[in-house]
C-alpha positions as CSV (number, residue, x, y, z in Angstrom):
1,M,0.0,0.0,0.0
2,E,1.1,3.5,-0.8
3,G,1.2,6.1,2.0
4,G,-1.4,4.1,3.9
5,I,-3.9,4.4,1.1
6,V,-5.9,1.3,0.1
7,P,-5.0,0.6,-3.6
8,A,-8.0,1.2,-5.9
9,T,-9.3,-0.9,-8.7
10,Q,-10.6,2.2,-10.5
11,A,-10.5,5.5,-8.7
12,G,-11.6,5.0,-5.2
13,T,-12.5,1.5,-4.2
14,T,-10.9,-1.9,-3.9
15,V,-12.5,-5.4,-3.5
16,A,-10.5,-8.1,-1.7
17,P,-11.7,-11.7,-1.8
18,N,-14.6,-12.4,0.5
19,C,-14.5,-8.7,1.7
20,R,-16.8,-5.8,1.2
21,P,-15.5,-3.0,-1.1
22,V,-13.4,-0.5,0.8
23,V,-13.3,3.3,0.2
24,P,-9.9,4.9,0.9
25,H,-9.7,7.5,3.7
26,S,-8.3,10.1,1.2
27,L,-9.2,10.7,-2.4
28,M,-6.5,13.3,-2.9
29,P,-4.0,10.8,-4.4
30,F,-6.4,10.3,-7.3
31,L,-6.4,14.0,-7.8
32,I,-2.7,14.9,-7.4
33,E,-0.6,11.9,-8.4
34,P,0.7,12.5,-11.9
35,R,-0.2,9.0,-13.1
36,H,-3.9,9.6,-12.3
37,L,-3.8,13.1,-13.9
38,K,-2.3,11.5,-17.0
39,R,-5.1,9.0,-17.1
40,A,-7.7,11.7,-16.8
41,A,-5.9,13.7,-19.5
42,R,-5.9,10.8,-21.9
43,E,-9.6,10.2,-21.3
44,C,-10.3,13.9,-22.1
45,M,-8.2,13.7,-25.2
46,R,-10.3,10.9,-26.7
47,R,-13.1,13.4,-27.1
48,A,-13.1,16.0,-29.8
49,S,-13.6,19.3,-28.1
50,A,-12.9,23.0,-28.7
51,P,-10.2,25.1,-27.0
52,G,-11.3,27.1,-23.9
53,A,-11.2,30.8,-23.4
54,D,-7.4,30.8,-23.2
55,G,-7.2,29.4,-26.7
56,Q,-5.2,26.3,-25.7
57,S,-5.9,23.1,-27.7
58,W,-5.3,19.5,-26.8
59,A,-2.7,19.4,-29.5
60,S,-0.6,22.1,-27.7
61,F,-1.4,20.7,-24.3
62,R,0.3,17.4,-25.3
63,Y,3.6,19.2,-25.7
64,G,5.4,19.0,-22.4
65,L,2.5,17.0,-21.0
66,D,4.5,15.5,-18.1
67,E,5.8,18.8,-17.0
68,R,2.3,20.4,-17.3
69,L,0.8,17.7,-15.2
70,D,3.5,17.9,-12.6
71,D,2.8,21.6,-12.2
72,L,-0.9,21.0,-12.0
73,S,-0.3,18.3,-9.4
74,E,1.7,20.7,-7.2
75,Q,-1.0,23.4,-7.5
76,L,-3.7,21.0,-6.5
77,R,-1.5,19.6,-3.7
78,S,-0.7,23.0,-2.2
79,G,-4.2,24.4,-2.7
80,I,-3.1,27.3,-4.9
81,W,-4.9,25.9,-8.0
82,R,-7.5,28.2,-9.4
83,P,-9.7,27.4,-12.5
84,G,-9.1,29.4,-15.7
85,P,-11.6,31.5,-17.5
86,L,-14.7,30.0,-19.1
87,K,-15.9,30.3,-22.6
88,L,-19.7,30.6,-22.9
89,S,-21.3,28.5,-25.6
90,H,-24.4,26.5,-26.5
91,V,-25.5,23.4,-28.2
92,V,-28.6,22.8,-30.3
93,A,-30.3,19.4,-29.6
94,Y,-31.6,17.5,-32.6
95,T,-35.1,18.6,-31.5
96,G,-34.0,22.3,-32.0
97,K,-33.8,23.0,-28.3
98,R,-30.9,25.4,-27.4
99,I,-28.9,24.4,-24.4
100,E,-26.5,27.0,-22.8
101,T,-23.1,25.5,-21.9
102,V,-19.6,26.4,-20.8
103,I,-16.3,25.3,-22.1
104,P,-13.5,25.2,-19.4
105,T,-9.9,25.3,-20.4
106,V,-8.3,22.0,-21.3
107,S,-6.3,22.0,-18.1
108,D,-9.5,22.5,-16.0
109,R,-11.1,19.6,-18.0
110,V,-8.3,17.4,-16.8
111,V,-9.0,18.4,-13.2
112,H,-12.7,17.8,-13.6
113,R,-12.1,14.4,-15.1
114,A,-9.7,13.4,-12.3
115,M,-12.3,14.5,-9.7
116,R,-15.0,12.5,-11.4
117,R,-12.8,9.4,-11.6
118,A,-12.2,9.7,-7.8
119,I,-15.8,10.4,-6.9
120,E,-17.8,8.1,-9.2
121,P,-16.8,4.7,-7.7
122,V,-17.7,5.9,-4.2
123,L,-21.1,7.1,-5.3
124,E,-21.6,3.9,-7.2
125,L,-20.9,1.9,-4.0
126,R,-22.7,4.1,-1.5
127,V,-25.4,6.2,-3.2
128,F,-26.7,5.2,-6.7
129,A,-29.6,2.8,-7.0
130,P,-29.5,-0.2,-9.3
131,W,-32.7,1.0,-11.1
132,V,-30.9,4.2,-12.2
133,S,-29.4,4.4,-15.7
134,G,-27.8,7.3,-17.7
135,F,-24.6,9.1,-17.0
136,R,-23.3,5.8,-15.6
137,R,-20.8,3.3,-17.0
138,G,-22.7,0.3,-18.5
139,R,-26.1,1.7,-17.7
140,N,-27.9,3.4,-20.6
141,R,-31.4,3.7,-22.1
142,L,-31.4,0.0,-23.0
143,T,-30.8,-0.9,-19.4
144,A,-33.8,1.3,-18.4
145,V,-36.0,-0.2,-21.1
146,R,-35.2,-3.7,-20.0
147,Q,-36.1,-2.9,-16.3
148,A,-39.3,-1.2,-17.4
149,A,-40.3,-4.2,-19.4
150,E,-39.9,-6.4,-16.3
151,H,-42.4,-4.2,-14.4
152,L,-44.9,-4.1,-17.3
153,G,-44.6,-7.9,-17.6
154,Q,-45.5,-8.3,-14.0
155,G,-48.8,-6.5,-14.5
156,R,-47.8,-3.0,-13.4
157,T,-49.2,-1.4,-16.6
158,W,-50.0,2.0,-15.2
159,T,-47.1,4.4,-15.3
160,A,-46.4,7.7,-13.7
161,D,-44.0,9.1,-16.3
162,I,-42.2,12.1,-14.9
163,D,-39.7,14.3,-16.8
164,V,-37.8,16.5,-14.4
165,Q,-37.7,20.1,-15.5
166,Q,-34.3,21.7,-15.6
167,A,-32.5,19.0,-13.5
168,S,-29.2,20.8,-13.7
169,A,-30.5,24.3,-12.7
170,G,-30.9,26.0,-9.3
171,A,-28.5,24.2,-7.0
172,T,-25.8,26.0,-5.1
173,T,-22.2,25.0,-4.5
174,A,-22.8,24.7,-0.8
175,E,-25.7,22.2,-1.5
176,V,-23.6,20.1,-3.8
177,I,-20.7,20.0,-1.3
178,D,-23.1,18.9,1.4
179,W,-24.5,16.1,-0.9
180,L,-20.9,14.9,-1.6
181,A,-20.0,15.1,2.1
182,D,-22.6,12.5,2.9
183,A,-20.6,10.0,1.0
184,L,-17.0,11.4,0.9
185,H,-15.1,12.2,4.1
186,D,-12.0,13.9,2.7
187,G,-12.2,17.6,3.6
188,T,-9.1,18.5,1.5
189,F,-10.6,16.8,-1.6
190,L,-14.0,18.5,-1.1
191,A,-12.2,21.9,-0.8
192,R,-10.7,21.4,-4.2
193,V,-14.1,20.4,-5.6
194,R,-15.6,23.5,-4.0
195,T,-12.9,25.6,-5.8
196,A,-13.8,24.0,-9.1
197,L,-17.6,24.6,-8.7
198,N,-17.2,28.2,-7.4
199,A,-15.7,29.1,-10.7
200,L,-18.9,28.0,-12.6
201,P,-22.0,30.1,-13.2
202,D,-23.9,27.2,-11.8
203,P,-22.4,24.1,-10.1
204,I,-24.2,21.7,-12.4
205,V,-23.9,23.7,-15.6
206,P,-23.7,21.7,-18.8
207,G,-20.2,21.6,-20.2
208,C,-18.5,21.0,-16.8
209,G,-17.0,17.5,-16.6
210,L,-18.7,17.0,-13.3
211,S,-22.2,17.9,-14.5
212,P,-23.5,14.4,-15.4
213,L,-22.3,12.9,-12.2
214,L,-23.8,15.8,-10.1
215,I,-27.2,15.4,-11.8
216,N,-27.3,11.8,-10.7
217,L,-26.2,12.9,-7.2
218,R,-28.9,15.5,-6.9
219,L,-31.6,13.1,-8.1
220,S,-30.3,10.4,-5.7
221,R,-31.9,12.3,-2.9
222,V,-35.2,11.9,-4.7
223,D,-34.4,8.3,-5.6
224,A,-34.1,7.4,-1.9
225,Q,-37.8,8.3,-1.3
226,L,-39.1,6.2,-4.2
227,R,-37.6,2.7,-3.5
228,G,-41.0,1.1,-2.7
229,L,-42.7,2.5,-5.8
230,S,-41.3,0.2,-8.6
231,P,-39.2,3.0,-10.1
232,V,-36.9,3.1,-13.1
233,R,-34.9,6.3,-13.9
234,F,-33.0,7.1,-17.1
235,A,-31.1,10.4,-16.7
236,D,-33.8,12.9,-15.6
237,N,-36.8,10.8,-16.6
238,Y,-38.7,8.7,-14.0
239,C,-41.2,6.0,-14.6
240,L,-43.0,4.6,-11.6
241,F,-45.0,1.5,-12.3
242,A,-48.3,0.6,-10.7
243,S,-51.2,-1.8,-11.0
244,S,-53.9,0.8,-11.0
245,R,-54.5,4.5,-11.9
246,A,-54.9,5.4,-8.2
247,A,-51.6,3.8,-7.3
248,A,-49.9,5.6,-10.2
249,E,-51.4,8.9,-9.2
250,S,-50.2,8.4,-5.6
251,A,-46.7,7.5,-6.9
252,Y,-46.7,10.7,-9.1
253,A,-47.6,12.8,-6.0
254,T,-44.9,11.2,-3.9
255,A,-42.3,11.9,-6.6
256,A,-43.4,15.5,-7.0
257,R,-43.0,16.1,-3.3
258,A,-39.6,14.5,-3.3
259,L,-38.5,16.6,-6.2
260,S,-39.8,19.8,-4.5
261,E,-37.5,19.0,-1.5
262,V,-34.4,19.5,-3.8
263,G,-35.9,22.5,-5.7
264,L,-37.1,20.6,-8.7
265,R,-40.5,19.7,-10.2
266,P,-42.0,17.6,-13.0
267,H,-42.1,19.2,-16.4
268,P,-45.8,20.1,-16.9
269,G,-45.7,19.4,-20.6
270,K,-43.9,16.1,-20.5
271,S,-45.1,14.4,-17.4
272,R,-48.3,12.3,-17.2
273,I,-50.0,9.2,-16.1
274,R,-49.9,6.5,-18.8
275,P,-52.7,3.9,-18.8
276,S,-50.6,1.5,-20.7
277,A,-47.2,1.7,-22.4
278,H,-44.8,-0.3,-24.4
279,A,-41.3,-0.3,-22.8
280,E,-39.7,0.9,-26.1
281,D,-41.9,4.0,-25.9
282,L,-40.5,5.1,-22.6
283,F,-37.4,7.2,-21.9
284,L,-37.4,8.8,-25.3
285,I,-35.2,11.8,-25.8
286,S,-37.6,14.6,-26.7
287,G,-35.4,17.7,-26.0
């Protein structure tokens, strides 16, 4: 073991034979050790993305990569790291919907990716429900459709179909850190995450490398109140399966209350009670 840290299989947990997974006391090694930063950088470089506000591209970042990462590591270690400027941008979904986004510098994207690689295995172990798909490795829309088909096949043919309105909007950095602190107990690491989020116009703004993970973390607080309601969630779309209209309406009301507790609500134009549905018709991306 290195410095008393339990070695990790991915970025934060290890599984020994006949033992429960162990979360290391500190996540900082996964943020400051150059080998972890290099792995995060390589994952970022696999994606085609534009330069940030400083104009630096991935092609130029690769030159002197080891030295750049050593410097970044020292900044993160000492606490002097500060995010660079953001470029404001937008994307247009295939439905025509315009989504406002930000583009961090390539250096900051490496930090965001390293943070996500450290946090994600812990949340998978301690927080995320098995009926949640989207923004998770190996869990996509097809996973959600298969789980929905199981409920429908068992006679739960009434569905409370809830699309969450603006799932990434309205949270504060303090709230996000509190949510993370329920699962992570490394104050130094959380301080670095707070620094990253404070530089954003919104802590879950699209374009930040942590945004997909934090959407799931935010909704996990809703998920915890729905466990007995035959739920399936894909990204920000819930389906609660029931054997009668009354039960589906009750499930809808429970979910709406749970969403309100985290400052969210069902989208009024996309949420409804379905008397019957085919699994393939659920969890469609409609913008």
